[in-house]
Residue frames as a rotation matrix with the C-alpha (Angstrom) as fourth column:
GLY 1
0.543 0.840 0.000 0.00
0.840 -0.543 0.000 0.00
0.000 0.000 -1.000 0.00
ALA 2
-0.346 -0.710 -0.613 2.84
0.626 -0.661 0.413 2.49
-0.699 -0.241 0.674 -0.50
THR 3
0.738 0.590 0.327 1.95
0.656 -0.513 -0.555 5.73
-0.160 0.624 -0.765 -2.20
ALA 4
-0.260 -0.855 0.448 4.11
0.923 -0.356 -0.143 8.30
0.282 0.377 0.882 -3.97
CYS 5
0.568 0.589 0.576 2.00
0.437 -0.808 0.396 11.21
0.698 0.027 -0.716 -2.70
GLU 6
-0.082 -0.556 -0.827 3.89
0.973 -0.225 0.055 13.92
-0.216 -0.800 0.559 -0.87
VAL 7
0.778 0.197 0.597 3.95
0.315 -0.944 -0.099 17.65
0.544 0.265 -0.796 -0.31
THR 8
0.060 -0.823 -0.564 7.14
0.977 -0.067 0.201 19.46
-0.203 -0.563 0.801 0.58
VAL 9
0.866 0.136 0.481 7.64
0.236 -0.959 -0.155 23.19
0.440 0.248 -0.863 1.15
ILE 10
0.047 -0.922 -0.383 11.12
0.998 0.027 0.057 24.63
-0.042 -0.385 0.922 1.59
GLU 11
0.993 0.116 -0.040 11.89
0.116 -0.993 0.022 28.19
-0.037 -0.026 -0.999 2.65
CYS 12
0.256 -0.947 0.196 15.29
0.846 0.121 -0.520 29.27
0.469 0.299 0.831 1.36
LYS 13
-0.003 -0.365 -0.931 17.43
0.758 -0.608 0.236 31.85
-0.652 -0.705 0.278 3.08
GLU 14
-0.529 -0.221 -0.819 17.82
-0.330 -0.836 0.438 33.70
-0.782 0.502 0.369 -0.23
ALA 15
0.581 0.800 -0.150 15.55
-0.401 0.120 -0.908 33.71
-0.708 0.588 0.390 -3.30
SER 16
0.180 -0.611 -0.771 18.63
-0.977 -0.020 -0.212 32.94
0.115 0.791 -0.601 -5.41
GLN 17
-0.735 -0.489 0.470 18.77
-0.591 0.801 -0.090 29.46
-0.333 -0.344 -0.878 -3.82
THR 18
0.200 0.933 0.300 15.41
-0.603 0.358 -0.713 28.31
-0.773 -0.038 0.634 -5.16
GLY 19
0.462 -0.085 -0.883 16.90
-0.841 0.275 -0.466 27.00
0.282 0.958 0.056 -8.40
ASP 20
-0.651 -0.750 -0.116 19.15
-0.636 0.623 -0.456 24.64
0.414 -0.222 -0.883 -6.44
VAL 21
-0.567 0.525 0.634 16.19
-0.437 0.460 -0.772 23.34
-0.698 -0.715 -0.031 -4.44
GLU 22
0.492 0.756 -0.433 14.18
-0.770 0.146 -0.621 22.81
-0.406 0.639 0.654 -7.64
LYS 23
-0.011 -0.592 -0.806 17.04
-0.790 0.499 -0.356 20.68
0.613 0.633 -0.473 -9.01
LEU 24
-0.890 -0.309 0.335 17.08
-0.455 0.627 -0.632 18.64
-0.015 -0.715 -0.699 -5.81
PHE 25
-0.083 0.945 0.317 13.32
-0.563 0.218 -0.797 18.13
-0.822 -0.245 0.514 -6.05
LYS 26
0.493 0.221 -0.842 13.68
-0.863 0.243 -0.442 16.97
0.107 0.945 0.310 -9.67
THR 27
-0.531 -0.754 -0.387 16.34
-0.623 0.656 -0.425 14.49
0.575 0.015 -0.818 -8.57
ARG 28
-0.724 0.335 0.603 14.02
-0.445 0.441 -0.779 13.23
-0.527 -0.833 -0.170 -5.82
VAL 29
0.361 0.914 -0.187 11.16
-0.723 0.147 -0.675 12.74
-0.589 0.379 0.714 -8.29
ASP 30
0.216 -0.367 -0.905 13.48
-0.824 0.428 -0.371 10.85
0.524 0.826 -0.209 -10.66
ASN 31
-0.815 -0.576 0.064 14.75
-0.499 0.642 -0.582 8.64
0.294 -0.507 -0.811 -7.83
GLN 32
-0.428 0.748 0.507 11.23
-0.491 0.278 -0.825 7.97
-0.759 -0.602 0.249 -6.54
SER 33
0.439 0.581 -0.685 10.07
-0.886 0.151 -0.439 7.12
-0.151 0.800 0.581 -10.08
SER 34
-0.240 -0.632 -0.737 12.78
-0.657 0.665 -0.356 4.49
0.715 0.399 -0.574 -10.38
LEU 35
-0.919 -0.111 0.379 11.98
-0.383 0.486 -0.786 3.11
-0.097 -0.867 -0.489 -6.96
PHE 36
-0.128 0.966 0.223 8.23
-0.581 0.109 -0.806 2.90
-0.804 -0.233 0.548 -7.50
ALA 37
0.221 0.173 -0.960 8.66
-0.954 0.241 -0.176 1.42
0.201 0.955 0.218 -10.98
SER 38
-0.652 -0.603 -0.460 10.25
-0.499 0.798 -0.337 -1.61
0.570 0.010 -0.821 -9.34
TYR 39
-0.941 0.247 -0.231 7.40
0.337 0.731 -0.593 -2.40
0.022 -0.636 -0.771 -6.94
ASN 40
-0.086 0.954 -0.289 4.34
0.616 -0.177 -0.768 -0.18
-0.783 -0.243 -0.572 -7.43
ALA 41
-0.771 -0.376 0.514 4.31
0.626 -0.301 0.720 0.98
-0.116 0.876 0.467 -11.06
GLY 42
0.155 0.935 0.319 0.85
0.916 -0.257 0.307 2.52
0.369 0.244 -0.897 -10.72
GLU 43
0.592 0.030 -0.806 2.35
0.572 -0.720 0.393 5.34
-0.568 -0.694 -0.443 -8.67
VAL 44
-0.448 -0.872 0.198 4.83
0.751 -0.247 0.612 6.37
-0.485 0.423 0.765 -11.37
SER 45
-0.106 0.470 0.876 2.21
0.813 -0.467 0.349 8.41
0.573 0.749 -0.333 -13.24
LYS 46
0.867 0.366 -0.339 1.81
0.498 -0.654 0.569 10.63
-0.013 -0.662 -0.749 -10.15
LEU 47
0.191 -0.898 -0.397 5.54
0.448 -0.280 0.849 11.25
-0.873 -0.340 0.349 -10.16
GLU 48
-0.472 -0.316 0.823 5.51
0.880 -0.119 0.459 12.00
-0.048 0.941 0.334 -13.89
ASN 49
0.211 0.658 0.722 3.00
0.562 -0.687 0.462 14.77
0.800 0.308 -0.515 -13.12
ALA 50
0.030 -0.272 -0.962 4.84
0.979 -0.184 0.083 16.12
-0.199 -0.945 0.261 -10.07
ILE 51
0.781 0.234 0.580 4.52
0.334 -0.940 -0.071 19.85
0.528 0.249 -0.812 -9.51
ILE 52
-0.043 -0.813 -0.580 7.69
0.963 -0.188 0.193 21.78
-0.266 -0.551 0.791 -8.69
LYS 53
0.456 0.259 0.851 7.30
0.523 -0.852 -0.021 25.54
0.720 0.454 -0.524 -8.36
SER 54
-0.434 -0.576 -0.692 8.96
0.899 -0.332 -0.287 28.44
-0.064 -0.747 0.662 -6.64
SER 55
0.494 0.520 0.697 7.80
0.452 -0.838 0.305 31.84
0.743 0.165 -0.649 -5.51
GLY 56
0.711 -0.320 0.626 10.04
-0.612 -0.719 0.328 34.28
0.345 -0.617 -0.707 -3.70
ARG 57
-0.337 -0.874 0.349 12.10
-0.931 0.255 -0.261 32.27
0.139 -0.413 -0.900 -1.23
TYR 58
0.004 0.464 0.886 9.77
-0.578 0.724 -0.376 29.25
-0.816 -0.510 0.271 -1.27
VAL 59
-0.600 -0.128 -0.790 9.87
-0.729 0.494 0.474 26.07
0.330 0.860 -0.390 -3.34
VAL 60
0.099 0.700 0.707 7.15
-0.771 0.503 -0.390 23.42
-0.629 -0.507 0.589 -3.34
LEU 61
-0.865 -0.191 -0.464 7.00
-0.428 0.764 0.483 19.83
0.262 0.616 -0.743 -4.49
VAL 62
-0.072 0.896 0.437 3.58
-0.790 0.216 -0.574 18.21
-0.609 -0.387 0.692 -4.82
VAL 63
-0.877 -0.045 -0.478 2.98
-0.326 0.787 0.525 14.62
0.352 0.616 -0.705 -5.88
CYS 64
-0.565 0.762 0.316 -0.71
-0.356 0.120 -0.927 13.75
-0.744 -0.636 0.204 -5.74
ASP 65
-0.414 0.535 0.736 -3.73
0.729 0.679 -0.083 12.26
-0.544 0.503 -0.672 -7.49
ASP 66
0.580 0.767 0.274 -5.44
0.804 -0.485 -0.344 15.56
-0.131 0.420 -0.898 -8.34
THR 67
-0.479 -0.877 -0.044 -2.83
0.847 -0.475 0.238 17.89
-0.230 0.077 0.970 -9.84
ALA 68
-0.255 0.464 0.849 -5.50
0.480 -0.701 0.527 20.29
0.839 0.542 -0.044 -11.13
LYS 69
0.809 0.571 -0.142 -6.72
0.368 -0.303 0.879 20.90
0.459 -0.763 -0.456 -7.57
ALA 70
0.299 -0.796 -0.527 -3.14
0.854 -0.023 0.519 21.19
-0.425 -0.605 0.673 -6.33
GLU 71
-0.583 -0.486 0.651 -2.39
0.763 -0.603 0.233 23.78
0.279 0.632 0.723 -9.03
GLU 72
0.243 0.784 0.571 -5.51
0.351 -0.620 0.702 25.71
0.904 0.030 -0.426 -8.02
ILE 73
0.859 0.040 -0.511 -4.44
0.512 -0.108 0.852 25.78
-0.021 -0.993 -0.114 -4.36
LEU 74
-0.107 -0.984 -0.144 -0.86
0.914 -0.155 0.375 26.76
-0.391 -0.091 0.916 -5.23
LYS 75
-0.372 0.032 0.927 -2.12
0.646 -0.709 0.284 29.58
0.667 0.705 0.243 -7.45
THR 76
0.713 0.699 0.060 -4.16
0.389 -0.465 0.795 30.93
0.584 -0.543 -0.603 -4.52
TYR 77
0.795 -0.461 -0.394 -0.89
0.358 -0.169 0.919 31.20
-0.490 -0.871 0.031 -2.56
GLY 78
0.638 -0.490 -0.594 1.17
-0.574 -0.817 0.058 32.86
-0.513 0.304 -0.803 -5.27
PHE 79
-0.411 -0.751 0.517 2.67
-0.096 0.600 0.795 29.87
-0.906 0.277 -0.319 -7.03
């Protein structure tokens, strides 16, 4: 019953650091995709649709079933 769903919010000290965090999030999604492909392939599609966005000093990673709803919520908060 493992799921790939996760939400992570990082506050960087400087806005210039958000690009580095986005790269780390992309690496995490790639690693999770490989991991889930080996034992729960149904979750890989969630990871393929992962949302990684930054605004100001914040970076978010969202892996979920309903990316449209997640996008709507993120937009409300400036992402």
